[in-house]
C-alpha positions as CSV (number, residue, x, y, z in Angstrom):
1,M,-118.4,66.0,-35.2
2,G,-120.8,63.1,-35.1
3,I,-124.4,62.2,-36.6
4,T,-127.8,62.5,-34.9
5,I,-130.0,59.4,-34.7
6,T,-132.3,60.4,-36.4
7,N,-129.6,60.8,-39.6
8,A,-128.3,57.7,-39.3
9,M,-131.6,56.2,-39.5
10,R,-131.9,57.6,-43.1
11,L,-128.0,55.6,-44.0
12,E,-128.4,52.8,-46.9
13,N,-128.1,49.5,-44.1
14,L,-130.3,51.4,-41.0
15,R,-133.6,51.9,-42.6
16,A,-135.3,48.9,-41.5
17,F,-134.3,49.5,-37.8
18,R,-137.8,50.0,-35.8
19,I,-137.6,52.4,-33.1
20,V,-139.3,50.6,-29.9
21,A,-138.8,52.7,-26.6
22,G,-136.9,56.4,-26.6
23,F,-138.4,58.4,-28.9
24,G,-137.4,61.1,-27.1
25,G,-134.0,61.1,-27.9
26,I,-133.7,60.4,-30.9
27,D,-132.0,63.5,-32.2
28,G,-129.1,62.8,-29.7
29,T,-125.6,62.5,-31.5
30,I,-124.1,59.3,-32.1
31,D,-120.1,59.9,-31.9
32,A,-118.9,56.0,-32.4
33,V,-120.1,53.0,-33.3
34,G,-120.1,50.3,-30.4
35,I,-120.6,46.5,-30.8
36,L,-121.6,44.7,-27.8
37,E,-121.5,40.9,-27.2
38,H,-119.3,39.8,-23.9
39,E,-119.4,42.5,-22.3
40,I,-122.6,42.1,-20.8
41,V,-121.2,40.0,-19.0
42,S,-117.5,41.5,-18.7
43,G,-118.8,44.8,-17.8
44,V,-120.3,47.0,-20.1
45,K,-119.5,50.4,-18.1
46,Q,-115.4,49.6,-19.0
47,S,-115.9,49.2,-22.3
48,F,-118.6,51.7,-23.5
49,F,-118.4,55.6,-23.8
50,K,-120.6,58.6,-24.2
51,G,-122.0,58.9,-27.7
52,D,-121.6,55.1,-28.6
53,F,-124.6,54.3,-30.3
54,V,-124.1,49.9,-29.9
55,L,-125.4,47.2,-31.4
56,T,-125.7,43.6,-30.7
57,S,-127.7,41.0,-30.6
58,L,-127.9,40.6,-26.9
59,Y,-126.7,36.3,-27.4
60,P,-125.2,36.4,-23.6
61,I,-128.0,36.7,-21.8
62,K,-130.8,34.5,-24.7
63,D,-131.9,32.8,-21.3
64,E,-131.9,35.7,-19.3
65,P,-134.2,37.8,-20.2
66,D,-134.8,40.0,-17.3
67,K,-131.0,41.0,-17.7
68,L,-131.6,43.1,-20.6
69,I,-132.9,45.8,-17.9
70,D,-129.5,46.3,-16.3
71,L,-127.7,46.2,-19.6
72,V,-130.2,49.3,-20.5
73,E,-129.4,50.7,-17.5
74,D,-125.6,50.5,-17.7
75,L,-125.9,52.2,-21.1
76,I,-127.8,55.1,-19.9
77,D,-125.5,56.0,-16.4
78,V,-122.4,55.5,-19.7
79,G,-123.9,58.3,-21.9
80,A,-124.6,55.3,-24.3
81,A,-126.1,57.6,-27.8
82,G,-128.8,54.5,-27.9
83,L,-129.2,50.5,-28.7
84,A,-130.0,48.5,-31.3
85,V,-130.9,44.8,-30.9
86,K,-130.8,42.0,-33.8
87,N,-134.3,40.2,-33.4
88,I,-132.0,36.5,-33.1
89,Y,-133.3,35.7,-29.8
90,F,-134.9,38.7,-29.1
91,K,-137.9,39.2,-31.6
92,E,-139.8,42.1,-29.2
93,I,-138.2,44.1,-25.8
94,P,-140.2,43.4,-22.8
95,D,-142.7,46.2,-21.7
96,E,-140.6,46.8,-18.6
97,V,-137.7,47.6,-20.6
98,K,-139.4,50.2,-22.8
99,T,-140.9,51.9,-20.2
100,Y,-137.7,52.4,-18.1
101,A,-136.5,53.9,-21.9
102,D,-139.0,55.9,-22.6
103,G,-138.4,57.6,-19.1
104,K,-134.6,58.1,-20.0
105,D,-135.1,59.2,-23.2
106,F,-133.0,56.3,-24.6
107,P,-133.5,55.0,-28.1
108,I,-134.0,51.4,-28.4
109,F,-134.1,49.9,-32.0
110,I,-135.0,46.6,-33.4
111,Y,-133.8,45.3,-36.6
112,S,-134.1,42.3,-38.9
113,G,-131.7,39.3,-38.6
114,Q,-130.9,39.8,-42.3
115,V,-129.2,42.4,-42.0
116,C,-125.5,42.5,-42.0
117,L,-124.0,44.2,-38.7
118,E,-120.6,44.5,-41.2
119,D,-123.0,46.5,-43.5
120,V,-124.5,49.4,-40.6
121,V,-120.8,49.4,-39.0
122,Y,-119.4,50.3,-42.7
123,D,-121.8,53.3,-42.4
124,L,-122.2,54.4,-39.4
125,V,-118.1,54.9,-39.2
126,K,-118.0,55.8,-43.1
127,E,-120.5,59.0,-42.2
128,L,-118.6,60.3,-39.0
129,K,-115.3,61.1,-40.5
130,D,-114.7,64.1,-39.9
131,D,-112.1,66.1,-42.2
132,E,-111.9,68.9,-40.3
133,D,-111.1,67.4,-37.4
134,D,-108.1,66.1,-39.1
135,A,-106.9,69.3,-40.2
136,Y,-107.1,70.6,-36.8
137,L,-105.4,67.8,-35.5
138,A,-102.6,67.7,-38.4
139,S,-102.1,71.6,-37.2
140,K,-101.4,70.1,-33.6
141,I,-98.6,67.4,-34.7
142,H,-96.7,70.5,-36.8
143,G,-96.9,72.0,-33.3
144,L,-94.7,69.3,-31.7
145,L,-92.3,69.3,-34.6
146,G,-91.7,72.6,-34.5
147,S,-89.3,74.5,-32.9
148,P,-87.8,73.0,-29.6
149,I,-90.4,73.4,-27.0
150,G,-90.3,73.3,-23.4
151,R,-91.9,69.8,-21.1
152,D,-94.9,71.5,-20.3
153,V,-96.5,72.8,-23.6
154,V,-95.3,69.3,-25.2
155,R,-98.0,68.1,-22.5
156,R,-100.5,71.4,-23.4
157,I,-100.5,70.3,-26.8
158,A,-101.3,66.7,-25.8
159,Y,-104.3,67.2,-24.0
160,E,-105.5,69.6,-26.6
161,I,-104.9,66.7,-29.4
162,N,-107.0,64.3,-26.6
163,G,-107.6,65.6,-23.3
164,L,-108.5,61.8,-22.5
165,F,-104.5,60.6,-22.9
166,K,-102.6,58.7,-19.9
167,D,-99.3,59.4,-19.4
168,R,-97.6,57.4,-21.5
169,V,-97.8,57.2,-25.2
170,F,-96.7,54.5,-28.2
171,V,-97.0,56.2,-31.5
172,V,-97.7,54.2,-35.0
173,C,-97.8,55.8,-38.2
174,F,-98.6,53.8,-41.6
175,M,-99.6,54.0,-44.9
176,A,-103.8,52.6,-45.3
177,Q,-104.4,50.1,-47.9
178,G,-107.9,52.3,-49.2
179,D,-109.1,55.3,-47.8
180,M,-107.3,56.8,-45.2
181,R,-109.6,59.1,-43.5
182,E,-112.5,55.3,-43.2
183,M,-109.6,53.6,-41.3
184,V,-109.4,56.8,-39.1
185,S,-112.6,56.7,-38.7
186,A,-112.8,53.3,-37.7
187,I,-110.2,53.6,-35.5
188,N,-111.7,56.2,-33.3
189,K,-115.6,55.8,-33.6
190,G,-115.1,52.2,-35.0
191,P,-116.4,49.1,-32.3
192,Y,-113.9,48.3,-29.4
193,R,-112.3,52.5,-29.6
194,N,-110.0,53.8,-27.1
195,P,-110.9,57.2,-26.0
196,A,-108.1,57.7,-24.6
197,D,-105.9,57.1,-28.3
198,K,-106.3,59.1,-31.0
199,A,-106.0,58.1,-34.9
200,L,-105.6,61.6,-37.7
201,V,-104.5,62.1,-41.1
202,F,-100.9,63.0,-41.1
203,G,-99.6,64.0,-44.7
204,D,-100.3,61.1,-47.1
205,S,-100.1,58.5,-43.5
206,I,-101.9,57.6,-40.6
207,L,-100.7,58.8,-37.3
208,L,-102.2,56.5,-34.3
209,I,-101.2,57.5,-30.7
210,H,-101.9,55.4,-28.2
211,S,-102.1,55.9,-24.4
212,T,-101.8,54.1,-21.2
213,Y,-101.0,54.0,-17.6
214,G,-97.6,52.2,-16.4
215,D,-95.2,50.5,-18.6
216,E,-96.4,46.9,-19.7
217,F,-97.3,46.7,-22.9
218,N,-97.7,44.2,-25.8
219,E,-96.8,46.2,-28.9
220,V,-97.3,42.5,-30.3
221,S,-101.1,42.2,-29.4
222,F,-101.7,46.3,-30.2
223,L,-100.9,45.7,-34.0
224,S,-102.6,42.5,-34.2
225,R,-105.8,44.6,-32.3
226,L,-104.8,47.4,-35.1
227,A,-105.0,44.9,-37.9
228,R,-108.4,44.2,-38.0
229,K,-109.5,48.1,-38.5
230,G,-108.1,47.6,-42.4
231,E,-105.2,46.6,-44.5
232,W,-101.8,48.7,-44.2
233,T,-97.7,49.1,-44.8
234,G,-95.6,50.6,-44.1
235,L,-95.4,51.1,-40.0
236,G,-93.5,52.8,-38.9
237,T,-93.2,52.7,-34.5
238,S,-91.5,55.0,-31.8
239,G,-90.2,51.4,-30.3
240,G,-92.0,51.6,-26.7
241,L,-93.5,53.9,-24.2
242,L,-92.4,57.1,-23.3
243,G,-93.8,60.3,-21.2
244,L,-96.8,62.1,-22.5
245,D,-94.7,65.4,-22.2
246,E,-92.3,63.0,-24.7
247,L,-95.0,63.1,-27.6
248,D,-93.1,64.9,-29.6
249,K,-90.1,62.9,-29.3
250,A,-92.2,60.3,-29.8
251,V,-93.8,61.2,-32.8
252,R,-90.5,61.8,-34.7
253,M,-89.9,58.3,-33.8
254,A,-92.6,57.2,-35.0
255,L,-92.1,59.1,-38.4
256,S,-88.0,58.2,-38.8
257,A,-89.4,54.2,-38.7
258,N,-92.1,55.0,-41.5
259,K,-89.7,56.2,-43.5
260,V,-87.7,53.8,-43.3
261,A,-90.0,51.1,-43.5
262,R,-91.2,52.7,-46.9
263,A,-88.1,52.9,-48.5
264,Y,-87.2,49.2,-48.4
265,G,-91.0,48.1,-48.3
266,K,-91.0,46.8,-45.2
267,K,-94.0,46.0,-43.8
268,E,-93.3,47.0,-39.9
269,V,-90.2,48.4,-39.0
270,S,-90.1,49.9,-34.9
271,F,-87.4,52.7,-34.0
272,D,-85.9,50.8,-31.4
273,R,-84.5,48.2,-34.0
274,M,-83.6,50.7,-37.2
275,G,-79.9,50.7,-36.6
276,L,-77.8,53.3,-37.9
277,Y,-81.1,55.1,-38.7
278,R,-81.7,55.8,-34.8
279,F,-79.1,58.5,-34.6
280,L,-79.7,60.0,-38.3
281,S,-82.9,60.4,-38.4
282,P,-83.0,62.6,-35.2
283,C,-79.9,64.5,-37.1
284,Q,-81.4,64.8,-40.0
285,D,-81.3,69.2,-39.8
286,N,-78.0,69.3,-38.5
287,Y,-76.2,71.8,-40.3
288,W,-73.0,69.0,-40.9
289,I,-75.2,65.8,-41.8
290,R,-76.7,68.1,-44.8
291,S,-73.2,69.3,-45.7
292,F,-71.7,65.5,-45.9
293,Y,-75.0,64.6,-47.6
294,E,-74.5,67.9,-50.3
295,E,-70.7,66.4,-50.8
296,T,-72.1,63.0,-51.1
297,V,-75.0,62.3,-52.7
298,G,-75.5,65.9,-53.7
299,K,-72.7,65.2,-56.5
300,L,-73.6,61.8,-57.6
301,N,-77.2,63.3,-58.4
302,D,-75.8,66.1,-60.1
303,H,-73.1,63.8,-62.3
304,D,-76.1,61.7,-62.8
305,E,-78.2,64.4,-63.9
306,R,-75.8,65.9,-66.2
307,Y,-74.1,63.3,-67.9
308,G,-77.4,61.2,-67.8
309,G,-75.2,58.1,-65.9
310,N,-76.8,55.6,-63.2
311,L,-73.9,55.8,-60.5
312,M,-76.1,57.0,-57.8
313,E,-79.2,53.6,-58.9
314,T,-75.5,51.8,-58.7
315,A,-74.0,53.2,-55.4
316,E,-77.2,52.2,-54.0
317,A,-77.1,48.1,-55.4
318,F,-73.8,48.4,-53.9
319,V,-74.7,48.9,-50.5
320,L,-77.7,47.5,-50.5
321,S,-75.8,44.1,-51.0
322,G,-73.1,44.8,-48.6
323,G,-70.3,45.9,-50.9
324,D,-71.0,42.7,-52.5
325,Y,-69.7,43.4,-56.3
326,S,-71.1,40.4,-57.6
327,K,-75.0,40.6,-56.0
328,A,-74.5,44.8,-57.1
329,A,-74.6,43.5,-60.5
330,G,-76.9,41.0,-61.0
331,H,-79.4,43.2,-58.9
332,L,-78.4,45.9,-61.6
333,H,-78.3,43.2,-64.5
334,V,-75.0,44.4,-65.7
335,H,-71.9,42.8,-65.9
336,V,-69.8,42.9,-62.8
337,N,-66.8,45.0,-64.4
338,T,-68.9,47.7,-64.9
339,V,-70.2,47.7,-61.1
340,R,-66.3,47.6,-60.4
341,Y,-65.9,50.7,-62.7
342,R,-68.7,52.8,-62.1
343,I,-68.0,52.3,-57.9
344,G,-64.6,53.2,-58.9
345,K,-65.8,56.2,-60.2
346,V,-68.5,57.5,-57.5
347,K,-65.1,57.0,-55.3
348,E,-63.1,59.1,-57.7
349,L,-66.3,62.0,-57.8
350,L,-66.3,62.0,-53.9
351,N,-62.1,62.6,-53.9
352,S,-61.9,59.5,-51.5
353,E,-58.8,59.0,-50.5
354,E,-60.2,56.3,-47.9
355,D,-59.1,52.5,-48.3
356,L,-61.8,50.8,-49.6
357,A,-63.6,49.7,-46.1
358,S,-63.7,52.8,-45.2
359,F,-64.9,54.1,-48.8
360,Q,-67.5,51.8,-48.1
361,E,-68.6,53.4,-44.6
362,E,-69.2,56.8,-46.4
363,L,-71.2,55.7,-49.2
364,F,-72.9,53.4,-46.9
365,V,-74.1,56.5,-44.7
366,A,-74.7,58.8,-47.7
367,V,-76.9,56.2,-49.8
368,R,-78.6,55.5,-46.4
369,L,-79.7,59.4,-46.3
370,Q,-80.4,59.3,-49.8
371,K,-83.4,56.6,-50.0
372,T,-85.3,57.1,-46.5
373,G,-85.6,60.8,-47.4
374,L,-84.2,62.0,-44.1
375,V,-82.1,64.7,-45.7
376,L,-84.0,67.1,-48.3
């Protein structure tokens, strides 16, 4: 859901915008905000989309004012909502351009060089937040994650989330530092948006679905661009491109990687580098996994709750220390013999008759299930 140009001009940092052409289009709708600089040379039609409100200083053509009309024609062709020019290099818009814009009802504004571009972008992106859309999209994701569904149904739901999705997807799940919906709006509506992507608030995280054609994809470059949208933590990725009809799988992978990243305080975790969790996470609803969890983690937690103990905490420290009693003792700030005693109690409580190595393997899996909350 966008904002009309008329209402946008009431925002604090846009009040000084002066309309100079296209008065007949001021009731049009802004769907996103774009920044135009080098795109004048590289290709306006490839960089902007229907509903974009474009901000620019026109620096690349500051010495070639005759090219401005070509720029305006291209923006009109893609269905842009309007153009706002910072009056650094162009103090006024040429009459020829204004006449053309008037005939097309394409609004053109001039604004002072004293107005900060970042403030204008922030005002627009903040106003473009759409909480209702988030709820709708989240319901579609829940539909993907429900009962097993066919590939055709997955693809249909994917297009309901975004009709512009391409045939390959990469999914990211992360925690935003600050207002989640503002960051979602910055991704979906802000400068350099990609209409073939879609971000949404999902629970206490942000889910971003990136789509592309072919198999060429640079994860490092993509995450670097994402970092420009705002600060994030606990980021989990699907670890590679999957087919659009596997979007449910990609989402599950990203959610699992996000859980691991958050559990261990990591900034980023990719599903394909999750080790043991790569097969644990898809099995989280499996009956045997749940039985194992109850027979291990469940018993330790019940014991601690009943007797005010700390066997689960000790087991976790022991596993995270690689089975090293001294390291675990240092982490817990207790004597190493205390750790040895508690781990012996854990082994006894779990009725483990295995040798120490086999017992540690079993404890390793149990602690991983507990720490990441894969089984609840």
